Structure formats: C-alpha cells, structure tokens
PAKOL-650090 format. One line per 10 residues: number of its first residue (from 0); their letters; for each residue z, y negated, x of N, C-alpha, C. Coordinates in Angstrom, 3 decimals, padded with zeros to 6 digits. Layout:
# PAKOL-650090
NUM	A	Z:Y:X:Z:Y:X:Z:Y:X; ...
***
This chain:
# PAKOL-650090
0	MIDKKRLSIG	037.352:071.650:032.226:037.460:070.949:030.966:037.999:069.537:031.230; 037.462:068.548:030.531:037.844:067.133:030.704:039.032:066.829:029.813; 040.069:066.246:030.439:041.255:065.823:029.695:040.966:064.442:029.111; 040.723:064.375:027.799:040.332:063.116:027.140:041.421:062.053:027.255; 042.693:062.450:027.219:043.782:061.483:027.317:043.789:060.825:028.697; 043.647:061.624:029.753:043.605:061.080:031.116:042.377:060.202:031.317; 041.263:060.626:030.767:040.030:059.857:030.883:040.186:058.509:030.189; 040.795:058.503:029.012:041.018:057.268:028.260:041.944:056.327:029.029; 043.036:056.853:029.591:043.972:056.036:030.365:043.284:055.511:031.611; 042.506:056.351:032.264:041.794:055.938:033.468:040.787:054.839:033.172
10	LSGCLLQYAI	040.046:054.967:032.075:039.082:053.934:031.696:039.776:052.632:031.311; 040.892:052.755:030.607:041.653:051.546:030.233:042.145:050.827:031.473; 042.642:051.591:032.441:043.109:050.997:033.693:041.980:050.309:034.441; 040.819:050.938:034.486:039.655:050.340:035.153:039.228:049.055:034.451; 039.215:049.078:033.127:038.836:047.881:032.369:039.828:046.750:032.601; 041.107:047.082:032.662:042.131:046.075:032.919:041.954:045.480:034.306; 041.723:046.326:035.304:041.497:045.830:036.663:040.243:044.953:036.722; 039.206:045.361:036.021:037.966:044.577:035.990:038.220:043.209:035.352; 038.986:043.184:034.259:039.280:041.912:033.580:040.096:040.995:034.484; 041.059:041.538:035.206:041.871:040.729:036.122:041.002:040.194:037.245
20	LLSLCAAPAF	040.161:041.051:037.814:039.262:040.629:038.888:038.305:039.543:038.409; 037.778:039.720:037.224:036.863:038.732:036.651:037.565:037.396:036.429; 038.800:037.424:035.947:039.532:036.171:035.724:039.858:035.485:037.044; 040.162:036.256:038.071:040.433:035.668:039.380:039.183:035.041:039.970; 038.053:035.651:039.758:036.787:035.096:040.263:036.400:033.842:039.491; 036.735:033.789:038.214:036.362:032.640:037.389:037.313:031.468:037.592; 038.552:031.723:038.005:039.550:030.658:038.143:039.127:029.544:039.081; 038.598:029.815:040.281:038.203:028.707:041.158:037.129:027.816:040.552; 036.219:028.391:039.772:035.179:027.572:039.146:035.801:026.611:038.146; 036.804:027.076:037.382:037.476:026.212:036.418:038.258:025.125:037.141
30	ASTQQVFGWV	039.006:025.534:038.178:039.857:024.587:038.889:039.050:023.500:039.589; 037.859:023.822:040.022:037.075:022.833:040.754:036.556:021.726:039.844; 036.575:021.932:038.526:036.085:020.901:037.623:037.155:019.861:037.311; 038.401:020.142:037.622:039.487:019.208:037.377:040.027:018.678:038.693; 040.411:017.411:038.689:041.000:016.825:039.887:042.394:017.406:040.093; 042.768:017.594:041.329:044.095:018.102:041.668:044.893:016.952:042.278; 046.046:016.671:041.685:046.934:015.614:042.144:048.187:016.224:042.737; 048.878:015.460:043.552:050.176:015.865:044.053:051.246:015.551:043.023; 052.459:015.996:043.287:053.533:015.764:042.310:054.013:014.320:042.330; 053.671:013.559:043.378:053.905:012.115:043.415:052.589:011.459:043.814
40	EEGLILPENL	052.194:010.447:043.066:050.941:009.733:043.329:051.171:008.236:043.184; 050.331:007.461:043.851:050.307:006.022:043.602:049.438:005.800:042.373; 049.932:004.997:041.455:049.170:004.669:040.256:049.307:003.191:039.955; 048.553:002.737:038.974:048.577:001.326:038.579:049.002:001.199:037.137; 049.864:000.227:036.862:050.178:-000.160:035.486:049.212:-001.284:035.153; 048.425:-001.079:034.123:047.395:-002.041:033.742:047.862:-002.900:032.578; 047.365:-004.083:032.405:046.236:-004.711:033.102:046.647:-005.468:034.362; 047.930:-005.447:034.725:048.407:-006.227:035.868:048.060:-005.617:037.221; 047.572:-004.359:037.224:047.280:-003.639:038.470:048.506:-003.543:039.373; 049.650:-003.308:038.762:050.907:-003.161:039.480:050.963:-001.748:040.069
50	AVKFKLDTGA	050.944:-001.645:041.403:050.916:-000.350:042.089:052.335:000.176:042.285; 052.609:001.349:041.709:053.927:001.974:041.810:053.756:003.484:041.992; 054.868:004.131:042.346:054.852:005.584:042.476:054.983:006.223:041.094; 054.095:007.165:040.807:054.140:007.964:039.589:054.626:009.362:039.971; 055.570:009.874:039.213:055.974:011.273:039.373:055.267:012.071:038.290; 054.473:013.043:038.676:053.780:013.909:037.730:054.719:015.072:037.432; 055.336:015.032:036.271:056.457:015.896:035.940:056.081:016.901:034.859; 055.805:018.138:035.275:055.439:019.174:034.315:056.629:019.616:033.467; 057.825:019.187:033.823:059.013:019.533:033.044:059.290:018.575:031.907; 058.579:017.440:031.891:058.780:016.442:030.830:057.618:016.502:029.854
60	LTSSMHAEDI	057.908:016.412:028.591:056.847:016.412:027.586:056.236:015.019:027.453; 057.081:014.020:027.253:056.620:012.650:027.046:056.728:011.863:028.344; 055.740:011.031:028.614:055.779:010.158:029.785:056.817:009.069:029.567; 057.320:008.512:030.665:058.345:007.482:030.591:058.031:006.391:031.606; 058.350:005.150:031.237:058.082:004.011:032.116:059.302:003.114:032.186; 059.515:002.569:033.377:060.621:001.641:033.583:060.419:000.390:032.726; 061.471:-000.029:032.035:061.446:-001.258:031.239:062.855:-001.828:031.175; 062.939:-003.141:031.286:064.224:-003.828:031.214:064.203:-004.811:030.051; 065.398:-005.204:029.607:065.547:-006.216:028.549:064.710:-005.868:027.315; 064.821:-004.636:026.863:064.039:-004.181:025.700:064.583:-004.847:024.452
70	ERFQKNGEDW	063.715:-005.573:023.769:064.081:-006.307:022.550:063.175:-005.846:021.415; 063.801:-005.335:020.371:063.034:-004.875:019.200:062.857:-006.042:018.237; 061.663:-006.112:017.605:061.406:-007.155:016.617:060.316:-006.700:015.657; 060.158:-007.450:014.579:059.141:-007.166:013.566:057.963:-008.112:013.748; 056.766:-007.590:013.615:055.550:-008.400:013.690:054.580:-007.853:012.651; 054.233:-008.681:011.691:053.346:-008.269:010.591:053.853:-006.999:009.896; 055.173:-006.922:009.722:055.779:-005.781:009.033:055.860:-004.509:009.867; 055.494:-004.563:011.130:055.513:-003.400:012.024:056.623:-003.551:013.063; 057.094:-002.415:013.580:058.095:-002.427:014.642:057.409:-002.669:015.989; 057.911:-003.644:016.723:057.400:-003.990:018.044:058.562:-004.073:019.016
80	VRFNIELQDI	058.218:-004.052:020.316:059.207:-004.285:021.369:058.644:-005.267:022.384; 059.547:-006.036:022.935:059.241:-006.943:024.043:060.102:-006.449:025.209; 059.509:-006.319:026.380:060.258:-005.796:027.522:059.674:-006.337:028.820; 060.478:-006.255:029.845:060.058:-006.697:031.177:059.899:-005.495:032.086; 058.899:-005.592:032.936:058.746:-004.625:034.017:058.921:-005.411:035.306; 060.018:-005.132:035.985:060.317:-005.799:037.249:060.375:-004.729:038.331; 059.338:-004.715:039.167:059.206:-003.662:040.171:058.621:-004.196:041.461; 058.798:-003.436:042.508:058.175:-003.713:043.793:056.762:-003.118:043.758; 055.741:-003.960:043.940:054.358:-003.486:044.027:054.182:-002.866:045.408; 053.913:-001.565:045.478:053.849:-000.888:046.777:052.568:-001.225:047.546
90	ATNKQVNTQF	051.565:-001.777:046.877:050.337:-002.158:047.571:050.496:-003.502:048.286; 051.226:-004.436:047.649:051.381:-005.778:048.225:052.768:-006.010:048.805; 053.700:-005.105:048.522:055.095:-005.220:048.925:055.762:-006.474:048.360; 055.309:-006.892:047.166:055.887:-008.057:046.486:056.606:-007.612:045.226; 057.663:-008.341:044.889:058.382:-008.106:043.646:057.589:-008.729:042.500; 057.357:-007.969:041.451:056.579:-008.445:040.307:057.446:-008.326:039.059; 057.446:-009.367:038.240:058.160:-009.355:036.970:057.180:-009.771:035.882; 056.879:-008.854:034.975:055.900:-009.098:033.924:056.499:-008.740:032.572; 056.234:-009.581:031.575:056.710:-009.295:030.227:055.570:-008.707:029.398; 055.898:-007.696:028.601:054.943:-007.035:027.720:055.455:-007.079:026.291
100	ERQVERAIKV	054.530:-007.048:025.357:054.845:-006.819:023.945:053.934:-005.698:023.476; 054.531:-004.695:022.840:053.757:-003.562:022.358:054.284:-003.119:021.008; 053.374:-002.612:020.183:053.773:-002.014:018.918:054.427:-000.666:019.211; 055.490:-000.373:018.483:056.186:000.904:018.650:055.382:001.982:017.924; 054.982:002.989:018.672:054.221:004.111:018.108:055.142:005.093:017.396; 056.293:005.312:018.006:057.302:006.228:017.471:058.568:006.031:018.288; 059.611:006.734:017.934:060.850:006.711:018.711:061.214:008.156:019.021; 061.811:008.359:020.184:062.260:009.702:020.533:063.760:009.679:020.794; 064.374:010.808:020.571:065.802:010.955:020.843:065.929:011.724:022.153; 066.601:011.129:023.120:066.765:011.734:024.435:068.230:012.062:024.631
110	RGAGGAERRP	068.494:013.307:025.001:069.863:013.740:025.253:070.062:013.896:026.744; 071.177:013.377:027.211:071.517:013.497:028.635:073.009:013.668:028.796; 073.447:013.581:030.032:074.873:013.763:030.341:075.724:012.692:029.662; 075.172:011.503:029.482:075.912:010.410:028.867:075.840:010.384:027.350; 075.193:011.371:026.751:075.048:011.413:025.297:073.584:011.289:024.891; 073.362:010.933:023.650:071.997:010.828:023.119:071.657:009.367:022.851; 070.385:009.035:023.040:069.922:007.679:022.728:068.494:007.753:022.179; 068.152:006.741:021.387:066.788:006.643:020.853:066.013:005.658:021.708; 064.811:006.051:022.086:063.967:005.202:022.914:062.656:004.920:022.204; 062.180:003.676:022.300:060.871:003.376:021.722:059.758:003.962:022.584
120	VVLMKICLGD	058.674:004.348:021.930:057.490:004.866:022.616:056.332:003.930:022.295; 055.655:003.465:023.351:054.556:002.507:023.194:053.320:003.008:023.941; 052.173:002.448:023.585:050.938:002.743:024.305:050.819:001.806:025.505; 050.564:002.388:026.660:050.355:001.613:027.890:049.136:002.174:028.597; 048.418:001.295:029.298:047.282:001.741:030.103:047.731:001.894:031.549; 047.313:003.009:032.135:047.592:003.266:033.547:046.303:003.705:034.231; 046.284:003.553:035.545:045.184:004.068:036.360:045.761:005.128:037.269; 045.180:006.313:037.230:045.568:007.412:038.102:044.287:008.013:038.661; 044.165:008.033:039.978:042.901:008.462:040.586:041.838:007.424:040.281; 040.766:007.861:039.649:039.699:006.920:039.299:039.516:006.794:037.787
130	QVYEEQFSLN	040.569:007.140:037.024:040.483:007.107:035.568:041.566:006.225:034.955; 041.206:005.559:033.870:042.162:004.791:033.077:042.587:005.662:031.900; 043.871:005.699:031.654:044.426:006.453:030.531:045.269:005.512:029.692; 045.087:005.551:028.378:045.967:004.832:027.463:046.827:005.895:026.798; 048.094:005.898:027.178:048.980:006.981:026.778:050.303:006.451:026.246; 051.038:007.338:025.585:052.352:006.988:025.065:053.408:007.130:026.169; 054.241:006.099:026.288:055.339:006.090:027.247:056.612:005.697:026.534; 057.671:006.469:026.756:058.976:006.025:026.287:059.465:004.974:027.272; 060.200:004.009:026.765:060.698:002.912:027.597:062.169:003.134:027.907; 062.510:002.983:029.190:063.877:003.211:029.621:064.085:002.483:030.943
140	DRDRMNYPVL	065.286:001.990:031.152:065.611:001.360:032.431:065.724:002.474:033.479; 064.744:002.537:034.363:064.684:003.580:035.393:065.033:003.018:036.768; 065.806:001.926:036.821:066.187:001.318:038.099:066.837:002.314:039.055; 067.631:003.219:038.519:068.349:004.167:039.367:067.493:005.386:039.736; 066.291:005.444:039.190:065.410:006.584:039.454:064.511:006.282:040.654; 064.050:007.316:041.313:063.157:007.154:042.465:061.748:006.725:042.055; 061.358:007.052:040.834:059.985:006.805:040.391:059.994:006.014:039.087; 059.394:004.821:039.080:059.411:003.992:037.874:058.548:004.528:036.739; 057.580:005.382:037.066:056.725:005.972:036.030:056.776:007.486:036.174; 057.059:008.137:035.063:057.067:009.584:035.003:055.939:009.991:034.061
150	VGRRTLEKVG	055.023:010.811:034.523:053.886:011.248:033.706:054.181:012.664:033.219; 054.310:012.800:031.895:054.668:014.073:031.283:053.461:014.913:030.892; 053.746:016.093:030.334:052.706:017.084:030.029:051.655:016.603:029.045; 052.051:015.784:028.064:051.049:015.308:027.090:049.941:014.517:027.783; 050.289:013.800:028.817:049.295:013.048:029.586:048.651:013.940:030.637; 049.429:014.781:031.282:048.900:015.628:032.349:047.783:016.543:031.868; 047.818:016.965:030.603:046.755:017.849:030.119:045.399:017.142:030.124; 045.390:015.823:030.132:044.143:015.047:030.205:043.787:014.675:031.641; 044.798:014.628:032.507:044.638:014.130:033.875:044.043:015.178:034.803; 044.601:016.364:034.798:044.138:017.402:035.711:045.273:018.300:036.132
160	LVDSNKTFTA	045.122:018.876:037.302:046.083:019.846:037.815:047.069:019.178:038.764; 048.268:019.751:038.863:049.300:019.233:039.755:049.622:020.307:040.792; 049.502:019.938:042.069:049.873:020.819:043.170:051.229:020.347:043.685; 052.258:021.165:043.478:053.626:020.763:043.833:053.860:020.691:045.337; 052.899:021.116:046.124:053.015:021.026:047.585:052.425:019.734:048.135; 051.804:018.922:047.287:051.098:017.738:047.773:051.692:016.457:047.191; 051.471:015.362:047.910:051.806:014.025:047.426:050.706:013.072:047.870; 050.522:012.022:047.111:049.591:010.936:047.430:048.202:011.452:047.827; 047.570:012.156:046.914:046.251:012.741:047.175:045.103:011.811:046.818; 045.352:010.817:045.954:044.257:009.963:045.485:044.744:008.525:045.328
170	KPDCSKSASS	044.088:007.616:045.999:044.377:006.177:045.811:043.842:005.771:044.447; 044.574:004.954:043.698:044.051:004.520:042.397:042.879:003.547:042.576; 041.773:003.862:041.921:040.591:002.989:041.954:039.885:003.130:040.617; 040.272:002.273:039.694:039.721:002.335:038.350:038.795:001.182:038.052; 038.227:000.590:039.079:037.372:-000.578:038.864:036.171:-000.251:037.978; 035.585:000.934:038.110:034.444:001.300:037.277:034.879:001.660:035.875; 035.927:002.487:035.741:036.344:002.908:034.410:037.097:001.808:033.673; 037.739:000.872:034.388:038.447:-000.225:033.729:037.462:-001.189:033.062; 036.304:-001.353:033.650:035.321:-002.261:033.058:034.669:-001.674:031.816; 034.749:-000.336:031.651:034.130:000.296:030.481:035.117:000.501:029.348
180	T	036.420:000.192:029.566:037.412:000.373:028.490:037.747:-000.907:027.829
***
C-alpha cells in the first residue's frame, strides 16, 4: 500500500530540489548580462573627466561625493549649491580644483559618531566602465576618507554586480556614451 503522506513529502522535496537546481543553472546566464565590477574602481567625474577612485559600497543607500566650500544659495526661487572639488587626478597625477553649481534635489540627514548633519543631494554625471550615469550624490568633505566618491545601492542597481574580491576591473571609457548624452 502507498503511503500518500510520504509520497507527498517526497514529491515536494523533489520539486524543491528541482527548483533550486533550475535557479542555479539560470543564475550564470543572468550574471553574464551584467558587468561585474570590483569594490574599488577608477571612475571619472564628468564633464571634467577627473579620474578618481570610486568605492562601490553596497552598505550605503545614497552615493556620496567629495565637496569643499559648500555654499547654499537661491536661484530662480530654487535651492542651489556651489562647491569645489579639489582632488588628485589619478590618471594625470595632477591636483585639480573645479567649482560646480548644482540644483539641490533633496537633503538627507546623516547620523555619525559626531552627531547628525543635513547634506545636500545633487545630480552629477560620472563614468564607470563604459557607461555614463547621472545620479544623485550627497555632498560632503571626504578629505579624510580613502575614496572621494562612494557609489551607493541606488546607483549600483543600474551599474551591475560588485565582486568584493576584485578591484580595478574596468578602466573608465565613456567616449561613445558621453557623446550620446
């Protein structure tokens, strides 16, 4: 006599194993369609083509960019900021100081060991791999940080996959995509 309960459990187990096997077989096909980056990459801040180290940080939600002398002002009734980016260009080994003005998209509250602060968030264009991305970056003086640009999850979901065992997997080359944006 067939034990229906055992048969049902056995079939459920087989179906579960089949589903897991099928998902494992399908995973490489999905992964191959997205570029895989290391946790640190060389990227460009556009339009100046300033080459700096980007940290691809899956622990951060919002991307962050080094900015000094942040000055808030009004322009046509909107909130704007003026700021300087003073960094060492790793491609040319020259110090670059560039001033930007951007409309404030929003502000975020960041809590740290020193307390809480509000930071402006602006749209900036960057080149990572062979793609240009216009993304939101919070502005903060990152002089004491190892990486002047931190790329958070909101941007990473558009960029691709991050392999935490790798660094510097792709030289930035956005000459084709920069001309189309």
